[in-house]
N, C-alpha and C positions, 0 to 999 in steps of 0.2 A: 504493500500500500504506500509506504514511504517512497519507494522507487517511482511510483506512478502519480505522485502528488501533483495536483493542478492548483497553482498558487496565483492569486491576483494581488497586485500592488496598486493601491489608490494613491496617486501622486498629488503633490501640492501644485499650485498654479504659478509658481515663480521660477524663472529660468535658473537663477543661481541655486535655489534650494533643490531643484530637480537634479542639477549637476552634482551637488553635495550628496544627494541620496544614492548616487551610483555606488558608493562604497558599501552601503547597506545591501543593495541588490547583489553585489558581488559576494558578500558574506552569506546571503540567503542561498545563492547557488552553490556555494561551498558546503553549506549545511545539508542541502538536498540536491546533490549533483545530477540526479536523473529526473528532476522535476521539470514540469512545464510552467514557465513563469510569464504571465501576461501583465501588462501595465496599462492602467486606465489613466490617461493624461490629457490635459488641455492641449488643443491643437498648437497654440503658440509655443509650447515647450517640447513638442514632438521631436524636433531636429536634434535636441540634446541627447536623445536616447537612440536615434537611428544608428544601426550598426553595432550596438552594444552586444557583445558576445554572450552575455548572461541572460538576455531577454529573448523569449520565444515569440512574443507577439505584442504589438503596440495597438491599443484600442483608444480611439480618439473620443474625448468627452467634448461635445459641442453644446455647451450650456446656452450660448446665445442663438443657436440655430435649431437643429433637429431634436435636441434633448431639452429644449426649453418647455416649461409648462408641464401639466399633468400627463398629457399624451406623450410628450417627449420623454418624460421619465419612465413611463410604462414601456416605451419602445426600447430604452436602454436596459431596463430590467429583463425584458424578453431576450434581448441579445446576450446578456450575461448568463441567463439561465441555460442557453444553448451551449455555452462554453463549459459548463459543469465544473466550475472551480469548487474546490473543497475547503480552501483556506484563503483568507484575505488579510493582508497587512495594510492598515490605513495610516499612511503618512499624513494625510489631511485630517484635520480634527472636525470635519463637517458632520453635523447630525444627519443631514439629508443624504449624504453619500453613504453613511453607515446604514441608514434605513434601506437604501437601495440594495446594498449588499445582502442584508437580511432577507428582503423580498426576492432576491435573485437566487435564494436557496443555498447560499454559502454557509456551511455549518460552523466553521471556525472563523471568528471575527476578532482580530487582534489590533488594538490601538491604544493610544494614550488616554488616560482617564480624563473625562470631562463630566461635569454634573448632569448635563442634558442627555448624554448618549450612553452613559455607563451601562444601562440596562440592555442596550442593543449589542454590547460586546460580550463575547464569551471569555475573553481575556482582556481585562482593563488594567493597563500598565501604568504605574505611577512614574512619571519622568524623574530623572536625577535631580537632586536638590541644588547641586552646584551649577554655576554657569558654565556651559560647555559649547564647543563649536557645533555649528548646525549639522555638520557631517556626523559628528559623534551622537547627536540627538537621534538621527534616523538609524544609525548603526546599533544603538542601544535597544531600540525597539525589536530588532531582529535577534540580537545576541545576549541582551541583558548585561552587557559588558562595555566598558569604555577602555579601548586599548591604550597602553602606555606608549607604544610605538606608533607615532602619527602616520607612518607609511601605510598602515592598515586603512587609513581614512582617505587615501588619495582618490581622486575622481577619475572616472573612465570617460573618455570622449573619443569617439572614432572619427578618423579622417579618411576620406576616400581619395582615389586618384583624381577624380573630378575636382574635389576641393583643392588639392595641391596644384592642379593645372590652373584653376581660377586664380589662386594666389600668385603663382609665378607670372601669369600674364599681367595681373594688376601691378605687381612690383616693377616689371619691365616697362609698362606704360608710364609709370611715375619715375622711371630712370633710377630705380633703387637697386644697388648691387646686391645680389642674393648671397654673395660670399661674406657679407658683413652680418654682424649680430643685429637682428631686427626685433624690436619690442613694440607690440601694439597695445595701446592703452584705451580702454573704453571708459570714459570719465563721467558718464551721466547715469545716475540711478533713476528709477522711475518715479520716485517721490523724494522730497527735499531731505528728510531725516537720514536717508541712505547715502547722501552725496558727501563725499570727501571734499574739503575746501579746495578751491581752485589753486591757491598758492602751494598746497601740498603736492598736487599733481605736477605743477611747474617745477618744484624742487626735485621731485622724484625723477622727472625727465632729465633735468640738468645732471643729476648724479649718474644716471645710466649713460649719458653721453660722455661725461668726464672720466668716469672710472672704467667703462667697458667699451668706449668708442662705438656705442650702439646707434643705430638709426631708430629714432622713436617716431612712431606713427600714432596719431590720435584718430580713433574711429568713432562714427556716430551717424545718426540720421540727419536729414536736412534741418529738422527742428532743433537739433543740438549744436548746430554750427556756431551760434552766438556764444555759447558757453565754452566751446573748444577754442574759438578765437581769443576769448578773454584769457584763457590759460596760456596760449602761445605768446600773448603780449606780456 
């Protein structure tokens, strides 16, 4: 039965956290090496998990589209039922997503304790009292352990040949020599409390240039150009 376990992971909605959670996914696959692992994740975070060798299937959660409202939730429940998962680990603390997993017939529902959903969980885990890295937070849910060696918490991110080709073409277009050390900094968080001060990014870039002779690239969307220009100045 353990060999044939079908496990679902319900992911969070934020790119950085999904990336941090990959250490926990790797630990889960190590715990049940023959298991089938599906991940329910918001579409905007999907690309973080594409190509991950420990994931058997990515299931898109479309809360703004086809999974919106009552009928959308029923459609998702029906789809999860057809997958016949026997265990779910809920990285997200959502009451609604926990209820969906219950109605999908998933017998073992494991997540962190919250007052609203504890009765929906078969294992309600109390999170560690100390302040820990987010990667350790997800890893603990799987293993009930915080590793002393932080290498256990490294993130997995797959790069394809198409990705490498795109990067090389982009660098050549900008006349950046690929034999140099290249550092890319994405300097804008999606909300203000997550944003490091501009002067810190400027100082970091200066240090990378002076100490490592690095080429520093600031990346971002068109809406973030103003903030990046301020850092460069």
